[in-house]
C-alpha positions in Angstrom: -96.0 75.0 100.2 -98.8 72.6 101.1 -98.1 68.9 100.7 -100.7 68.4 98.0 -99.1 71.1 95.9 -95.6 69.7 96.4 -96.9 66.2 95.4 -98.6 67.7 92.3 -95.4 69.6 91.4 -93.3 66.4 91.8 -95.7 64.5 89.5 -95.4 67.2 86.9 -91.6 67.0 87.0 -91.7 63.2 86.7 -94.1 63.5 83.8 -91.9 66.1 82.1 -88.9 63.9 82.6 -90.6 60.9 81.1 -91.8 63.0 78.2 -88.3 64.3 77.6 -86.8 60.8 77.9 -89.4 59.5 75.4 -88.6 62.4 73.1 -84.8 62.1 73.2 -84.6 58.3 73.7 -84.1 57.4 70.0 -81.3 59.9 69.7 -79.7 59.0 73.0 -79.9 55.2 72.4 -78.6 55.4 68.8 -75.7 57.6 69.7 -75.0 55.5 72.8 -74.9 52.3 70.7 -72.7 54.0 68.1 -70.2 55.3 70.8 -70.2 52.0 72.7 -69.4 50.0 69.5 -66.7 52.4 68.5 -65.1 52.3 72.0 -65.1 48.5 72.3 -63.7 48.1 68.8 -61.0 50.6 69.5 -59.9 48.7 72.6 -59.4 45.6 70.5 -57.7 47.3 67.6 -60.6 46.7 65.3 -62.2 49.0 62.6 -65.9 49.4 62.5 -68.1 51.4 60.2 -71.9 52.0 60.9 -74.0 53.7 58.3 -77.3 54.2 60.2 -78.7 53.3 63.6 -82.4 53.7 64.4 -83.7 53.2 68.0 -87.5 53.8 68.3 -88.8 54.0 71.8 -89.5 50.5 73.3 -88.7 48.9 70.0 -85.6 47.0 68.7 -82.5 48.9 67.6 -82.0 48.6 63.8 -78.5 48.9 62.4 -78.1 49.3 58.6 -74.7 49.0 56.9 -72.3 47.6 59.5 -68.7 46.6 58.5 -66.2 45.1 61.0 -62.6 44.3 60.1 -59.3 43.5 61.8 -56.2 45.7 62.0 -53.1 44.9 60.0 -51.2 43.6 63.1 -53.8 41.0 64.1 -53.1 37.3 64.0 -56.4 36.7 62.2 -57.4 38.9 59.2 -61.2 39.1 59.0 -64.0 41.2 57.6 -67.7 40.9 58.3 -70.4 42.9 56.6 -74.0 43.1 57.8 -76.7 44.6 55.6 -79.2 45.1 58.3 -79.4 43.8 61.9 -82.2 44.2 64.5 -81.3 44.0 68.3 -83.9 43.8 71.1 -81.8 45.2 74.0 -82.5 44.4 77.6 -82.0 47.9 79.1 -82.9 46.7 82.6 -79.9 44.3 82.5 -77.7 46.9 80.8 -78.5 49.8 83.1 -79.2 48.1 86.4 -77.0 44.9 86.1 -79.9 42.5 86.8 -79.8 38.9 85.7 -80.6 38.1 82.1 -79.1 38.6 78.7 -78.1 42.0 77.3 -79.6 41.0 73.9 -83.0 39.3 73.9 -83.3 38.9 70.1 -80.8 39.3 67.3 -82.1 39.2 63.7 -79.6 39.6 60.8 -80.9 40.1 57.3 -77.6 39.4 55.4 -74.2 38.4 56.8 -71.0 38.0 54.8 -67.6 37.3 56.2 -64.0 36.2 55.5 -61.5 34.9 58.0 -58.0 33.7 57.5 -54.9 33.2 59.7 -52.0 35.3 58.4 -49.7 36.2 61.3 -49.6 33.7 64.1 -47.4 36.0 66.2 -49.8 38.9 65.8 -52.3 40.6 68.1 -55.3 38.6 69.4 -58.5 39.7 71.2 -58.1 40.4 74.9 -59.9 38.6 77.7 -62.1 41.7 78.2 -63.1 41.5 74.5 -64.1 37.8 74.8 -66.1 38.6 77.9 -67.9 41.3 76.0 -68.6 39.0 73.1 -70.0 36.4 75.6 -72.3 39.0 77.1 -73.7 39.8 73.7 -74.9 36.2 73.0 -78.6 36.6 72.4 -81.5 34.5 73.7 -82.9 34.2 70.1 -80.9 34.4 66.9 -81.9 34.5 63.3 -79.7 34.9 60.2 -81.7 35.1 56.9 -78.7 34.9 54.5 -75.2 33.7 55.5 -72.0 33.5 53.4 -68.8 32.6 55.2 -65.3 31.8 53.9 -62.6 30.5 56.3 -58.9 29.9 55.4 -56.2 28.2 57.5 -53.1 27.6 55.5 -53.9 25.3 52.6 -57.3 24.4 54.1 -60.4 26.3 53.0 -64.1 26.0 54.2 -66.8 27.8 52.3 -70.5 28.2 53.3 -72.9 29.6 50.8 -76.5 30.8 51.1 -77.0 29.6 54.7 -79.9 30.2 57.0 -79.9 29.9 60.8 -82.5 30.3 63.4 -82.1 29.4 67.1 -84.2 30.0 70.2 -84.1 29.0 73.9 -87.9 28.4 73.8 -88.4 26.3 70.6 -86.5 24.4 68.0 -85.0 26.3 65.1 -83.6 25.2 61.8 -80.5 25.4 59.7 -80.0 25.2 55.9 -77.2 25.8 53.5 -77.1 25.6 49.7 -73.5 24.5 49.7 -70.7 23.7 52.1 -67.2 23.1 50.5 -64.1 21.8 52.2 -60.8 21.9 50.4 -57.4 20.8 51.6 -54.3 18.9 50.3 -55.8 15.6 51.6 -59.6 16.2 51.1 -61.8 18.0 48.7 -65.5 17.6 49.1 -68.7 19.6 48.5 -72.0 19.1 50.4 -75.1 20.5 48.9 -78.7 21.3 50.0 -78.1 20.7 53.8 -81.1 20.9 56.1 -81.3 20.3 59.9 -82.9 21.4 63.2 -81.2 23.6 65.8 -81.4 23.9 69.6 -80.0 26.8 71.7 -79.7 26.1 75.4 -77.2 27.5 78.0 -75.1 29.1 75.2 -74.7 25.7 73.4 -75.8 25.6 69.8 -76.7 22.2 68.5 -77.5 21.3 64.9 -79.0 17.8 64.3 -80.2 15.7 61.4 -77.8 16.8 58.6 -77.5 14.3 55.7 -74.1 15.2 54.2 -73.7 12.6 51.5 -74.5 9.0 50.8 -73.4 6.9 53.9 -72.5 10.0 55.9 -75.1 11.5 58.3 -74.3 14.1 60.9 -76.6 13.1 63.8 -75.6 16.2 65.9 -72.9 18.8 66.2 -72.8 21.1 69.2 -70.8 24.3 69.6 -70.2 25.0 73.3 -69.9 28.8 73.8 -70.8 28.7 77.5 -67.2 29.5 78.5 -66.4 32.0 75.8 -65.6 34.6 78.5 -62.9 32.3 79.9 -61.5 32.0 76.3 -62.6 28.4 75.8 -64.8 26.9 73.1 -65.7 23.3 72.3 -67.3 21.2 69.6 -68.9 17.8 70.0 -70.2 15.7 67.1 -71.8 12.4 66.5 -71.7 11.0 62.9 -73.1 7.9 61.3 -70.2 7.2 58.8 -70.2 4.5 56.2 -71.8 1.8 58.2 -70.3 2.8 61.6 -70.1 5.5 64.2 -67.7 8.4 64.8 -67.9 10.4 68.0 -65.5 13.2 69.1 -65.2 16.1 71.6 -62.8 18.9 70.7 -62.1 21.9 72.9 -59.5 24.7 72.9 -58.5 27.1 75.7 -56.3 30.0 74.7 -56.2 32.1 77.9 -52.5 31.2 78.2 -50.1 30.7 75.2 -49.7 28.4 73.5 -53.3 27.3 73.4 -54.3 24.1 75.0 -56.2 21.5 73.0 -58.3 18.6 74.3 -59.4 15.9 71.9 -61.2 12.7 72.5 -62.7 10.5 69.8 -63.8 7.1 68.9 -64.8 5.2 65.8 -66.3 1.8 65.2 -67.2 -0.4 62.2 -66.2 2.1 59.5 -66.2 0.6 56.0 -63.0 1.5 54.2 -64.6 0.8 50.8 -67.4 3.3 51.3 -65.0 5.8 52.8 -62.6 5.6 49.8 -65.5 5.9 47.4 -66.9 8.9 49.1 -63.6 10.7 49.5 -62.7 9.9 45.9 -59.6 7.7 46.1 -58.6 6.4 42.7 -57.4 3.1 44.2 -60.1 0.7 45.7 -59.6 0.0 49.4 -61.6 -2.6 51.2 -61.8 -3.6 54.9 -63.2 -2.4 58.2 -62.0 0.0 60.9 -63.3 -2.2 63.6 -62.5 0.0 66.5 -60.4 3.1 67.3 -59.9 5.4 70.3 -57.9 8.6 70.3 -57.1 11.2 73.0 -54.9 14.3 73.0 -54.2 16.9 75.5 -51.7 19.8 75.1 -50.2 21.7 72.2 -47.6 20.4 69.7 -45.6 23.7 70.3 -44.8 22.2 73.8 -44.2 18.5 73.2 -43.1 17.9 76.8 -46.6 18.7 78.0 -48.5 16.6 75.4 -50.4 13.5 76.5 -51.9 11.4 73.7 -53.0 7.8 73.2 -54.1 5.8 70.1 -55.6 2.4 69.8 -57.0 1.0 66.6 -57.8 -2.2 64.8 -58.2 -2.8 61.0 -59.7 -6.0 59.8 -59.9 -7.5 56.3 -57.7 -4.8 54.7 -57.3 -5.0 50.9 -55.5 -2.3 48.9 -54.2 -3.1 45.4 -52.4 -6.4 45.9 -51.9 -5.8 49.6 -54.1 -7.8 52.1 -54.1 -8.3 55.8 -56.6 -10.0 58.0 -55.9 -7.8 61.0 -53.7 -4.8 61.9 -53.7 -3.6 65.5 -51.8 -0.5 66.8 -51.6 0.7 70.4 -49.4 3.7 71.4 -49.2 6.2 74.2 -47.3 9.6 74.3 -46.3 11.0 77.6 -43.5 13.3 78.7 -41.8 13.0 75.3 -41.9 9.2 75.6 -43.7 7.2 73.0 -44.7 3.8 74.2 -45.5 1.4 71.4 -47.7 -1.0 73.3 -48.2 -3.2 70.3 -48.0 -3.3 66.5 -49.6 -6.5 65.4 -50.0 -7.6 61.8 -51.8 -10.9 60.9 -52.0 -12.0 57.3 -53.3 -15.5 56.9 -50.4 -17.6 58.4 -48.1 -14.6 58.7 -47.7 -12.7 62.0 -45.6 -9.8 63.1 -45.5 -8.3 66.6 -43.4 -5.2 67.5 -43.4 -3.4 70.9 -41.2 -0.9 72.6 -40.7 2.7 73.5 -38.9 5.7 72.1 -38.2 9.3 73.0 -39.9 12.1 71.2 -37.1 14.3 69.6 -36.8 17.8 71.0 -35.8 19.3 67.6 -35.8 18.4 64.0 -32.2 17.0 64.0 -33.3 14.5 66.7 -35.2 12.5 64.1 -31.8 11.5 62.7 -30.7 10.0 66.0 -33.8 8.2 67.3 -33.9 6.7 70.8 -35.8 3.4 70.5 -35.9 0.2 72.5 -38.1 -2.7 71.5 -38.8 -6.3 70.8 -39.7 -7.9 67.5 -41.2 -11.3 66.8 -42.3 -12.6 63.4 -43.4 -15.8 61.9 -43.8 -15.5 58.1 -45.0 -18.5 56.2 -45.8 -16.7 52.9 -43.1 -14.2 52.4 -44.4 -13.1 49.0 -47.7 -12.0 50.4 -46.1 -10.3 53.4 -43.6 -8.4 51.2 -46.5 -7.2 49.0 -48.0 -5.6 52.1 -45.1 -3.2 52.1 -45.1 -2.5 48.3 -42.7 -5.2 47.0 -43.4 -7.5 44.1 -44.8 -10.7 45.5 -43.3 -12.7 42.7 -39.8 -11.7 43.9 -40.2 -13.3 47.4 -41.5 -16.6 48.7 -40.9 -19.1 51.6 -40.9 -19.2 55.4 -38.9 -17.1 57.7 -38.9 -16.5 61.5 -37.5 -13.4 63.2 -36.8 -12.9 66.9 -34.8 -10.3 68.8 -34.4 -7.0 70.5 -33.0 -3.8 69.4 -32.3 -0.3 70.7 -30.9 3.0 69.5 -29.5 5.9 71.5 -27.4 8.8 70.4 -27.0 7.1 67.0 -25.7 4.0 68.6 -27.3 0.6 68.0 -27.7 -2.3 70.3 -29.6 -5.6 70.4 -29.7 -9.1 68.9 -31.6 -10.5 66.0 -31.9 -14.0 64.6 -33.3 -15.0 61.2 -34.2 -18.6 60.2 -35.8 -19.3 56.8 -36.6 -22.3 54.6 -37.6 -22.7 51.0 -37.0 -19.0 50.3 -37.0 -16.9 47.2 -35.3 -13.5 47.7 -35.3 -11.2 44.7 -36.2 -14.1 42.4 -33.3 -16.2 43.7 -34.2 -19.5 45.3 -32.6 -20.3 48.7 -33.2 -23.6 50.5 -32.2 -22.4 54.0 -31.2 -19.1 55.6 -29.7 -18.7 59.1 -28.4 -15.4 60.5 -27.5 -14.0 63.8 -26.8 -10.2 64.1 -25.5 -8.4 67.1 -26.2 -4.6 67.3 -23.6 -2.9 69.5 -23.0 0.7 70.4 -20.9 1.6 67.3 -20.7 -1.8 65.5 -22.9 -4.2 63.6 -21.6 -7.8 64.0 -22.7 -10.5 61.6 -22.1 -13.4 64.0 -23.3 -15.9 61.5 -24.9 -15.8 58.0 -25.4 -19.1 56.2 -27.2 -19.5 52.9 -27.8 -22.9 51.2 -29.3 -23.6 47.8 -29.1 -27.2 46.4 -25.4 -27.9 46.6 -24.5 -24.2 46.7 -23.6 -22.5 50.0 -22.6 -19.0 51.2 -21.1 -18.4 54.7 -20.3 -14.9 56.0 -19.0 -13.4 59.2 -18.0 -9.9 59.8 -18.2 -6.5 61.6 -19.3 -3.1 60.4 -18.2 0.1 62.2 -21.3 2.3 62.5 -19.2 5.4 63.3 -18.0 8.0 60.8 -15.3 5.8 59.3 -17.6 2.9 58.4 -14.8 0.4 58.3 -15.8 -3.2 57.9 -14.0 -6.6 58.1 -15.0 -10.2 57.7 -14.8 -13.3 55.6 -17.0 -14.7 52.8 -16.9 -18.2 51.5 -19.1 -19.3 48.6 -19.4 -22.6 46.6 -21.7 -22.9 43.7 -22.4 -25.6 41.2 -23.3 -23.3 38.3 -22.6 -19.5 38.2 -24.9 -19.1 35.2 -27.9 -19.6 37.5 -27.1 -16.4 39.3 -26.4 -14.3 36.2 -30.0 -13.2 36.0 -29.5 -11.1 39.2 -27.2 -8.7 37.2 -28.2 -9.4 33.6 -31.9 -10.2 33.7 -33.5 -13.4 32.4 -30.9 -15.6 30.6 -31.3 -18.4 28.1 -31.5 -21.9 29.5 -27.9 -23.1 30.0 -26.9 -26.8 30.0 -23.2 -26.1 30.6 -22.6 -25.7 34.3 -19.8 -23.6 35.6 -18.9 -24.6 39.2 -17.0 -22.1 41.3 -15.4 -21.7 44.7 -14.6 -18.2 46.0 -12.8 -17.1 49.3 -12.8 -13.5 50.3 -11.1 -11.9 53.3 -11.9 -8.2 54.1 -9.7 -6.2 56.5 -10.5 -2.5 57.0 -12.4 -2.2 53.7 -9.6 -3.9 51.8 -10.7 -7.0 49.8 -8.5 -10.0 49.2 -10.3 -12.5 47.0 -9.2 -15.7 45.3 -11.2 -18.3 43.5 -11.5 -21.1 40.9 -14.1 -21.3 38.2 -14.6 -24.6 36.4 -15.7 -24.8 32.8 -16.9 -28.0 31.0 -14.0 -29.9 29.3 -11.6 -27.0 30.0 -8.9 -26.2 32.4 -10.1 -24.2 35.5 -9.9 -20.4 35.5 -7.9 -19.1 38.5 -8.1 -15.6 39.7 -7.0 -13.3 42.6 -8.0 -9.8 43.3 -6.9 -7.1 45.9 -8.6 -3.8 46.1 -10.1 -1.3 48.6 -13.9 -0.7 48.7 -15.3 1.8 51.2 -19.0 2.1 51.8 -20.4 4.8 49.6 -17.7 4.5 47.0 -19.1 5.5 43.6 -17.9 4.2 40.2 -15.7 7.2 39.6 -13.8 6.8 42.8 -13.5 3.0 42.3 -11.9 3.5 38.9 -9.1 5.6 40.5 -8.5 3.2 43.4 -5.5 0.9 43.3 -6.1 -2.8 42.6 -4.2 -6.0 41.7 -5.9 -8.7 39.6 -4.4 -11.9 38.2 -6.3 -14.2 35.8 -5.1 -17.5 34.4 -7.0 -19.7 31.9 -4.7 -22.3 30.2 -7.3 -23.5 27.8 -11.0 -22.7 27.5 -12.9 -24.7 24.9 -15.5 -22.1 23.8 -17.9 -24.7 22.4 -18.5 -25.8 26.0 -18.3 -22.4 27.7 -21.5 -21.2 29.4 -23.1 -17.9 28.4 -23.6 -15.6 31.4 -24.8 -12.2 30.3 -24.9 -12.6 26.5 -25.9 -14.9 23.8 -23.4 -17.4 22.3 -20.7 -15.8 20.2 -18.3 -18.6 19.5 -19.4 -22.0 18.3 -15.8 -23.4 18.5 -12.4 -22.3 19.5 -9.7 -22.5 22.2 -9.0 -19.4 24.4 -5.9 -19.4 26.5 -3.8 -16.8 28.4 -2.6 -15.2 31.6 -3.2 -11.6 32.6 -1.8 -9.5 35.5 -3.4 -6.1 36.1 -2.1 -3.4 38.5 -2.5 0.3 38.9 -6.0 1.6 38.6 -8.9 0.9 36.2 -8.4 4.3 34.7 -4.6 4.0 34.4 -3.9 0.3 34.3 -0.7 -1.6 34.0 -1.3 -5.0 32.3 1.2 -7.8 31.6 0.5 -11.1 29.9 -0.9 -12.5 26.7 -4.2 -13.9 25.3 -4.4 -16.4 22.3 -7.4 -17.5 20.4 -7.2 -20.4 18.0 -9.7 -22.1 15.7 -12.4 -19.7 16.7 -15.7 -20.1 14.8 -18.4 -17.5 15.4 -22.1 -17.9 15.5 -24.5 -16.6 12.9 -24.1 -13.0 11.6 -27.2 -11.9 13.5 -25.3 -12.2 16.8 -22.2 -10.1 15.9 -21.7 -6.8 14.1 -19.1 -8.3 11.7 -19.8 -10.9 9.0 -16.9 -13.1 10.2 -16.9 -16.8 10.4 -13.5 -17.9 11.7 -10.9 -16.1 13.9 -7.4 -16.7 15.1 -5.2 -14.3 17.0 -2.7 -13.4 19.7 -2.2 -10.3 21.8 0.6 -9.4 24.1 0.3 -6.9 27.0 3.2 -4.9 28.3 2.5 -2.0 30.8 0.1 0.5 29.2 0.5 -0.9 25.7 -0.4 -4.1 23.9 0.5 -5.5 20.5 -1.8 -7.5 18.3 0.8 -9.9 17.0 -1.6 -11.4 14.4 -5.2 -11.6 13.8 -6.5 -14.0 11.0 -10.1 -14.0 10.1 -12.2 -15.1 7.2 -15.7 -14.8 5.8 -17.4 -17.0 3.3 -15.5 -15.2 0.4 -12.3 -13.8 1.8 -9.4 -14.3 4.1 -8.0 -11.3 6.1 -4.6 -11.1 8.0 -4.0 -8.0 10.2 -1.8 -6.9 13.0 -1.8 -3.8 15.3 -1.3 -2.2 18.6 -3.4 -1.0 21.6 -2.6 2.0 23.8 -4.5 2.4 27.1 -2.6 4.9 29.2 -6.0 6.3 30.1 -9.0 3.9 29.7 -11.1 7.0 28.9 -9.2 7.3 25.7 -8.3 3.9 24.2 -6.7 3.7 20.8 -6.6 0.5 18.7 -4.7 0.7 15.4 -5.0 -2.2 12.9 -2.9 -2.5 9.7 -3.6 -5.2 7.1 -1.1 -7.6 5.7 -3.8 -8.2 3.2 -4.9 -5.2 1.1 -8.1 -3.6 2.4 -10.2 -1.2 0.2 -12.8 1.4 1.2 -16.1 0.6 -0.7 -18.2 3.3 0.9 -19.6 5.5 -1.8 -21.8 7.7 0.4 -21.5 9.0 4.0 -23.5 7.4 6.9 -24.5 8.7 10.3 -23.0 5.9 12.3 -21.6 2.4 11.8 -23.8 -0.4 13.2 -22.3 -3.2 11.2 -19.0 -3.9 9.3 -19.1 -6.1 6.3 -16.0 -7.5 4.5 -16.5 -8.6 0.9 -14.5 -9.6 -2.1 -13.3 -7.0 -4.6 -11.7 -8.3 -7.8 -10.6 -4.9 -9.4 -8.8 -2.6 -7.1 -10.5 0.6 -8.2 -11.5 1.7 -4.7 -9.1 3.6 -2.4 -6.9 1.5 -0.3 -7.0 1.6 3.5 -3.6 1.6 5.1 -4.8 1.6 8.7 -8.0 1.2 10.7 -8.3 3.1 14.0 -10.8 2.5 16.8 -11.0 5.2 19.5 -13.1 5.6 22.7 -13.5 5.1 26.4 -13.6 1.6 27.9 -16.5 2.3 30.1 -18.2 4.9 27.9 -20.1 5.1 24.6 -19.1 7.4 21.8 -16.6 5.1 20.1 -15.4 6.0 16.6 -13.8 4.2 13.7 -11.3 5.9 11.4 -10.1 4.7 7.9 -6.7 6.1 7.0 -6.2 6.2 3.2 -3.2 7.3 1.0 -2.5 11.1 0.7 -0.9 10.8 -2.7 -2.7 10.3 -6.0 0.1 8.2 -7.4 -1.5 5.1 -5.9 -4.6 5.6 -8.0 -3.7 7.8 -11.0 -6.8 7.0 -12.8 -9.0 8.3 -10.0 -6.7 11.2 -9.0 -7.9 10.9 -5.3 -6.3 12.8 -2.4 -7.9 11.6 0.9 -6.9 11.5 4.6 -8.7 9.8 7.5 -12.5 9.1 7.2 -14.1 8.9 10.6 -17.5 7.4 11.6 -19.2 7.0 15.0 -19.9 3.5 16.1 -23.4 2.4 17.2 -23.2 -1.4 17.4 -25.9 -1.4 20.2 -28.4 0.1 17.8 -27.1 -1.6 14.7 -30.5 -2.9 13.7 -32.4 0.2 14.6 -31.0 2.6 12.0 -27.2 2.1 12.1 -25.5 1.9 8.7 -23.1 -0.7 7.3 -19.5 0.0 6.7 -18.3 -1.9 3.5 -14.6 -3.0 3.2 -13.2 -4.9 0.4 -10.5 -7.6 0.3 -9.1 -9.6 -2.6 -11.0 -12.9 -3.0 -9.8 -16.2 -1.6 -7.5 -18.1 -4.0 -9.1 -21.4 -4.9 -6.8 -24.5 -4.6 -5.7 -25.7 -8.2 -7.5 -28.8 -9.4 -5.4 -31.9 -10.2 -4.7 -32.3 -14.0 -6.2 -35.3 -15.7 -4.4 -37.2 -18.4 -6.3 -37.3 -21.7 -6.0 -41.0 -22.0 -7.5 -41.4 -18.5 -10.2 -39.0 -19.5 -11.1 -41.1 -22.5 -11.3 -44.2 -20.3 
């Protein structure tokens, strides 16, 4: 065949092939794109649905109705829906492997998506999948409508009605109707956001976003240039509340666990503006003057974590807490935390703490910290410094200095601390001087010296405390006070001003948790009160266990003139009287054995408003013998009557005390109607004995409990009162003396009136004179 004919024939074949390619190109490209998408999704365990693909010759591919979702075994559950997308494919790069992007332009009409982390141990995208996603990054991108919801545990980020355009050749723009961030610590919504975009070298930057008042995002850049290597990064620069925040965050997850790199800095951030913007209910003022933070590694492998923090707060004010400066510097490396400095300055108060500690390898390690450090403090205004840590500044005052070292390892303590204070107030108690030396040993805390002085009062303590499981402790306590009443407010609250001092001297020796105490309490114009006590008291003993522990107590008070006795935890009860006796207690508080006696003579009570009985004078004597006691006599009187009774007391178990009182003087029940509880008992005169007689009065209840009752035992036979024909047994009422004036009723008892002394007869003649 001649050459010209062959050339002509070849041209016809090429033309036919081109015409056939043009004719079948839409079908071939659309089916090829559909098959390629299905194949790639299947490799990654994803599910993809494509409704329609149009691929006109030499024009962008249009995909309508695309839905991509993850499988049930994936670590991240997501679903993305695209209403319509237009892709301008670079077939030269796809078919021949030349330089350039596979997608020149990507335009999305509407994109909606949800992403949440549900199974951390589940399947993730392979390196081949990330490489494919990296290759699909377009040269130009446009999303007309964007709605995204991201959830990570309790944190949620929502973007609504967003718009994004980005190009390598010109600036684009970004807008969003609303961006909401919700978490346990922060809940904020940003509306009507607008900014410019820049897309270069697979780095998308958004700039010029005004988030809220005082918070402007100068730029935020998402680095996708190493997406194929399974690494992404974010950089941002923020003008925040008068200062600057800059940070660079990147994550690489090629190997598990993922590796994080964080570097950030902040300067001159107003805490007042920050608290107002975040929505704190409490006003905070001050300045984060400077802060630098770095982190490399993953918290899942603490041994490979390297981190550092340095920050300085100035002019901090929160509620009643103030501090001129707080500086913190710390480094974490190879499970070792080095506290370079914690410095607090508050006017004339200063505290410096430095040291190092080991980062625990498991959760139980936090219970046995390994720390070694030095502490130095000079506190000249203890109340203000205590307020910084939440205490009431009115409970503390004065100057104190602290110096020492301490260390802990394997739950063993070591170190040495010294305390020196002057003009102190601790828990509202004034102390002139405080001096203490503490030695921290491996399994023992030694109080080498503890001296407290207040006016003429002093307290000296020495001892040792075993820090092992037994917690045994031993030592000595010596205390001398001029007036015990000045310290009653510690246990009873504010007391009335007392002009009757009660000096005391107490000596205590403790040996293996066993207390041996003796002391003398002086009362004005009275004989001294001597006491001794022996009892065990382990650390952690509750009240129930203490009541069943053995103890021995003796108390001797030959004569106490009640008119001069100070009032410690109650108002004055007796205006006059002499109290004397001697008591010896053994056994336990729940099952005591008591021997001795107590006598009260010429006792005159204060006004009726201070006692639940309307009594004015009292005399009595009680004798204790083992677990019983006899009330030998009890004489009392009111303004109208005199009453003489006797009785007995049974206390085999202090949870069930029984006091029985029988009257030598007739007693009558004047209660005509029932009452809910007895808050007061009144004894009045009765002239005609028409009321039922009371043969015995019984009090029953627990010594350390409420719920006491009073019972009135009355005759069972009607012969005593034939006119009334009454047959009655015991009438019982609950006692509520503590609420006597808040609803408690009054129990009325009657006694024959006092017999007036006969007047001297006057002779008639003398009367006439």
